[in-house]
C-alpha positions as a Markdown table, in Angstrom:
| # | Residue | x | y | z |
|---|---|---|---|---|
| 1 | Unk | -64.5 | 29.7 | -38.0 |
| 2 | Unk | -61.8 | 29.2 | -35.8 |
| 3 | Unk | -62.1 | 26.4 | -33.4 |
| 4 | Unk | -61.5 | 27.7 | -29.7 |
| 5 | Unk | -58.1 | 27.7 | -28.4 |
| 6 | Unk | -58.0 | 27.1 | -24.5 |
| 7 | Unk | -57.2 | 30.6 | -22.5 |
| 8 | Unk | -54.8 | 30.8 | -19.6 |
| 9 | Unk | -57.2 | 29.5 | -16.7 |
| 10 | Unk | -58.0 | 26.7 | -18.8 |
| 11 | Unk | -54.5 | 25.7 | -19.8 |
| 12 | Unk | -53.6 | 26.4 | -16.1 |
| 13 | Unk | -55.9 | 24.0 | -14.8 |
| 14 | Unk | -54.9 | 21.2 | -17.3 |
| 15 | Unk | -51.3 | 21.8 | -16.1 |
| 16 | Unk | -52.4 | 21.3 | -12.8 |
| 17 | Unk | -54.2 | 18.0 | -13.0 |
| 18 | Unk | -51.5 | 16.2 | -15.2 |
| 19 | Unk | -49.0 | 17.4 | -12.9 |
| 20 | Unk | -51.6 | 15.9 | -10.1 |
| 21 | Unk | -52.3 | 12.8 | -12.3 |
| 22 | Unk | -48.3 | 11.8 | -12.6 |
| 23 | Unk | -47.8 | 12.5 | -8.8 |
| 24 | Unk | -50.2 | 10.1 | -8.1 |
| 25 | Unk | -48.9 | 7.7 | -10.8 |
| 26 | Unk | -45.4 | 8.1 | -9.1 |
| 27 | Unk | -46.7 | 7.5 | -5.5 |
| 28 | Unk | -48.6 | 4.6 | -6.8 |
| 29 | Unk | -45.4 | 3.0 | -8.3 |
| 30 | Unk | -43.4 | 4.2 | -4.9 |
| 31 | Unk | -46.0 | 2.2 | -2.9 |
| 32 | Unk | -46.8 | -1.0 | -5.2 |
| 33 | Unk | -45.1 | -4.3 | -5.0 |
| 34 | Unk | -43.2 | -3.4 | -7.8 |
| 35 | Unk | -41.6 | -1.2 | -5.5 |
| 36 | Unk | -41.1 | -3.3 | -2.6 |
| 37 | Unk | -39.3 | -5.7 | -4.8 |
| 38 | Unk | -37.0 | -3.3 | -6.6 |
| 39 | Unk | -36.3 | -1.6 | -2.9 |
| 40 | Unk | -35.2 | -5.5 | -1.9 |
| 41 | Unk | -33.1 | -5.8 | -5.0 |
| 42 | Unk | -31.2 | -2.5 | -4.2 |
| 43 | Unk | -31.0 | -3.6 | -0.9 |
| 44 | Unk | -29.3 | -7.1 | -1.7 |
| 45 | Unk | -26.8 | -5.3 | -4.1 |
| 46 | Unk | -26.2 | -3.0 | -1.4 |
| 47 | Unk | -25.4 | -5.6 | 1.2 |
| 48 | Unk | -23.2 | -7.7 | -1.7 |
| 49 | Unk | -21.2 | -4.7 | -2.5 |
| 50 | Unk | -20.6 | -3.7 | 1.3 |
| 51 | Unk | -19.6 | -7.5 | 1.6 |
| 52 | Unk | -17.3 | -7.1 | -1.3 |
| 53 | Unk | -15.8 | -3.7 | 0.0 |
| 54 | Unk | -15.3 | -5.3 | 3.3 |
| 55 | Unk | -13.4 | -8.6 | 1.9 |
| 56 | Unk | -11.3 | -6.3 | -0.2 |
| 57 | Unk | -10.5 | -4.2 | 2.3 |
| 58 | Unk | -9.5 | -7.1 | 4.3 |
| 59 | Unk | -7.4 | -8.5 | 1.3 |
| 60 | Unk | -5.8 | -5.2 | 1.1 |
| 61 | Unk | -4.6 | -5.1 | 4.9 |
| 62 | Unk | -3.2 | -8.5 | 4.3 |
| 63 | Unk | -1.2 | -7.9 | 1.5 |
| 64 | Unk | 0.1 | -4.7 | 3.2 |
| 65 | Unk | 1.2 | -6.7 | 6.4 |
| 66 | Unk | 2.6 | -9.0 | 4.1 |
| 67 | Unk | 4.6 | -6.7 | 2.0 |
| 68 | Unk | 5.4 | -5.0 | 5.4 |
| 69 | Unk | 6.9 | -8.3 | 6.8 |
| 70 | Unk | 9.2 | -8.7 | 3.4 |
| 71 | Unk | 10.3 | -4.9 | 4.3 |
| 72 | Unk | 11.6 | -5.9 | 7.2 |
| 73 | Unk | 13.1 | -9.4 | 6.3 |
| 74 | Unk | 14.5 | -7.3 | 3.5 |
| 75 | Unk | 16.2 | -4.7 | 6.0 |
| 76 | Unk | 17.2 | -7.3 | 8.4 |
| 77 | Unk | 19.2 | -9.3 | 5.7 |
| 78 | Unk | 20.8 | -5.9 | 4.3 |
| 79 | Unk | 22.0 | -5.3 | 7.7 |
| 80 | Unk | 23.1 | -8.6 | 8.0 |
| 81 | Unk | 25.4 | -8.2 | 5.1 |
| 82 | Unk | 26.0 | -5.3 | 5.9 |
| 83 | Unk | 27.8 | -6.3 | 9.7 |
| 84 | Unk | 29.0 | -9.4 | 7.6 |
| 85 | Unk | 30.6 | -7.1 | 5.6 |
| 86 | Unk | 32.1 | -4.6 | 8.2 |
| 87 | Unk | 33.2 | -7.7 | 9.9 |
| 88 | Unk | 35.2 | -9.0 | 6.7 |
| 89 | Unk | 36.8 | -5.3 | 6.5 |
| 90 | Unk | 37.7 | -5.5 | 10.0 |
| 91 | Unk | 39.3 | -8.8 | 9.8 |
| 92 | Unk | 41.3 | -7.5 | 6.5 |
| 93 | Unk | 42.6 | -4.6 | 8.9 |
| 94 | Unk | 43.7 | -6.7 | 11.6 |
| 95 | Unk | 45.0 | -9.0 | 9.3 |
| 96 | Unk | 47.3 | -6.2 | 7.8 |
| 97 | Unk | 48.2 | -4.6 | 11.3 |
| 98 | Unk | 49.3 | -8.2 | 12.1 |
| 99 | Unk | 51.6 | -8.8 | 9.0 |
| 100 | Unk | 52.8 | -5.3 | 9.2 |
| 101 | Unk | 54.1 | -6.2 | 12.5 |
| 102 | Unk | 55.3 | -9.2 | 11.8 |
| 103 | Unk | 57.3 | -8.0 | 8.6 |
| 104 | Unk | 58.3 | -5.1 | 11.6 |
| 105 | Unk | 59.3 | -7.9 | 13.5 |
| 106 | Unk | 61.5 | -9.8 | 11.2 |
| 107 | Unk | 62.8 | -6.4 | 10.0 |
| 108 | Unk | 64.1 | -5.6 | 13.5 |
| 109 | Unk | 65.6 | -9.5 | 14.4 |
| 110 | Unk | 67.4 | -8.8 | 10.8 |
| 111 | Unk | 68.9 | -5.4 | 12.2 |
| 112 | Unk | 69.4 | -6.8 | 15.8 |
| 113 | Unk | 71.3 | -9.9 | 14.0 |
| 114 | Unk | 73.8 | -7.1 | 11.5 |
| 115 | Unk | 74.3 | -5.3 | 14.8 |
| 116 | Unk | 75.3 | -8.4 | 16.5 |
| 117 | Unk | 77.4 | -9.7 | 13.5 |
| 118 | Unk | 78.9 | -6.1 | 13.4 |
| 119 | Unk | 79.8 | -5.7 | 17.0 |
| 120 | Unk | 81.9 | -9.7 | 17.1 |
| 121 | Unk | 84.4 | -8.0 | 15.0 |
């Protein structure tokens, strides 16, 4: 003879009982002292993570401010160099104009002297 296999109703009842036992076990696990300890540990880890994130954010803001200051100083230095370069170019142009005016004055003086010598004859 063959052993009797459980029929559908018995299997459904056994399955229901097993699920109920598993659910009770999980509830007991969630409400026990171990669960409180795990929750406290997770809360401590979360708090530490938030503190690290805050410190990281502050450090990033500090680095960003330092970078902005460095960029500002570089820009000021570049502008100062550009202004100095323009001033030097303007000085050279003024010197060339003054030299050209002096050459022209000397040429005019020679021309006037030559005309004056020619006029005495």
